[in-house]
Every structure is written in C-alpha cells, then in structure tokens.
C-alpha positions in Angstrom: 17.2 -3.0 6.0 18.1 -6.8 4.8 19.8 -8.8 6.9 21.4 -12.2 6.3 22.9 -15.2 8.8 26.6 -15.8 9.1 28.4 -18.3 11.0 31.1 -17.2 13.6 34.0 -19.1 12.4 35.6 -19.6 15.6 32.7 -20.7 18.2 30.4 -21.7 15.4 27.6 -19.7 16.5 24.9 -18.1 14.0 23.6 -14.2 13.7 22.5 -11.7 11.8 24.0 -8.7 10.2 23.2 -6.1 8.3 23.5 -6.9 4.1 25.1 -3.8 2.4 23.6 -2.2 -0.4 24.1 -4.1 -3.7 25.7 -1.2 -5.6 28.6 -1.5 -2.7 29.2 -5.3 -3.1 31.0 -7.4 -3.7 32.7 -5.9 -0.5 34.4 -7.5 2.8 34.2 -5.6 6.5 36.0 -7.0 9.3 33.4 -8.1 12.1 33.7 -8.9 15.8 31.6 -12.0 16.3 28.2 -10.8 18.7 29.1 -14.1 20.4 32.2 -14.4 21.2 34.0 -11.0 20.1 36.6 -12.7 18.0 37.8 -10.5 15.4 36.5 -12.0 11.1 36.2 -10.9 8.1 32.8 -11.3 6.6 32.8 -11.2 2.3 29.4 -10.4 1.1 28.4 -11.0 -2.8 25.2 -12.1 -4.3 22.8 -11.4 -1.6 24.7 -13.8 0.6 27.6 -13.5 2.9 30.8 -15.8 4.2 32.3 -15.3 7.4 36.1 -16.5 7.7 38.4 -15.8 10.6 41.5 -13.6 10.1 44.1 -16.8 9.8 42.6 -17.7 7.0 
C-alpha cells in the first residue's frame, strides 16, 4: 500500500496516510489528525495529498 505525507493544518505535525487507488482520485476524505485528533479534509490528486481544516 502506497502512503503519502500529510501535514495537519491545526498542529502542523506530519504523518503518513494511505493513498487511495488512482481510479478513485481525485477525491476528498474526512480524516482526524493522528497527532492532535482534530478533524480535517484531505484532498487526493495526482499522487499528492493536501490537508485543510473544516473551517477553510
């Protein structure tokens, strides 16, 4: 399983998340930070991931 690094928009810590299959991208996933547990949305596209807070 391929992973990609994500930086939490709340605590700014980085962690790895599983990259969805290419056939499912682009997509957005609700996710809780693995460090501070705050919710975020992770957008996956072209093998990259960008995280944003729910307030953005």
